[in-house]
C-alpha angles and dihedrals in degrees: 000000000000129000121197123195126190116209130183133228119247133229121204103226087188128006119187116185125202134190122307115270133225092262092055098255127108126243107249134191111191146161117220133203126188115219133195097255100111144194122199126212120195118198123198118180121230131196098227099071096242126135115210132173136202125186128211116186122206092176122103117297100258099132090258096119087064087067092062103097118224097202133069092298086077109104091219089055089050091049092053092046091050092050094047092049092046097052097034094245117170100190121093127217141215111226116203114191124199108193129202095145110095116260114239087358102126095252095105099249095158093048091046089056091050088053092049092046092055092053093041096049091043087058097038094052091041095237100149095210119164127243091252093050088051089049089057086062094041091063091062092054103055148317098269100037097087095053091051091058087062108025123185118090119328142164115232127198140168102046088335096283097099099085125186112188092212134144094087087160094056119108140180139062124258131215117216134184113209121205112201118208121220095231128043131232124225114237097216088050091052091049089047089053091047088054090048092051091048092047105145096002124118105249110204125217108271125254136180110253111246092220092063096048087051091050092055092048091050092048089225114150095194092052089046093049092054092049096054112125141168125180090197092058095091090050091050094046088049090057094039108025090172089076092073089071090053093052091044091050093049090051091047088053094057105272112160088214136002126199144159107252110241110301090349154171089174111087121203132199129204116224130196093229140354092265092053089049089054088055092051091044091053093049092049093047093046095052090050094223094141143031095250142348124219131176120224139177130216157233099047133157123275130245108339133183110240102172 
């Protein structure tokens, strides 16, 4: 039998970063939105107890797919192994990952694959675990994994793993343009640069901006575009200053808001409509400031079984 799960990418509409904690992580306060740029993870059980992974990338040929590990460093493999150990499963599994989410691009591609692996292996091994039970495991795997089980809009706290699928009163669909860089950025390197830039400064405990939550509740793209924020953006631009030209070009092309996604280097632009998004995408592609440009819509559901 084979079980296939489709899982979205995420955008951080706001990302507030607090001081480093004793465990080495930073306190975060973020608002997530899942967008319809999807990876797929196919799980096929095997009798010998081994867990294997293969990766096929449908993203631009930038060499990024070479950075996806195909051993136990892969977060999807770790997710399958954690589920198997927790539930006492003796079977193994072959994981086949089809990637469309940028690698090392600040859109949580690795975390998305881990969330998908939990859902796929749960189905493949016939475990019958609830989404809440899977979320308990997801919190042990990484900051973004719990959100990508659920999708939609959500507030994240802690190091990002404490997810509240709130904003039930929010409405609207948002049109995004995603500019994918040719070379990724290491999340630890970006946080390290954040610490360097903040050296000696009094870093406050993070909080989600009220104006952003109000914009989501109102379903107002212009208001949301003005409220986008990312405390890691300065660090990402410090490591990759050429990203500033991409942000400026998108704004000049009519974006309602422009931001580095998470730890970067992917940049995202909020458009007022699908047609306006197409104009922004054309402008970015014509200027050749990135490896590829795609349009996406959000919010969408999280990891979902499709076969």
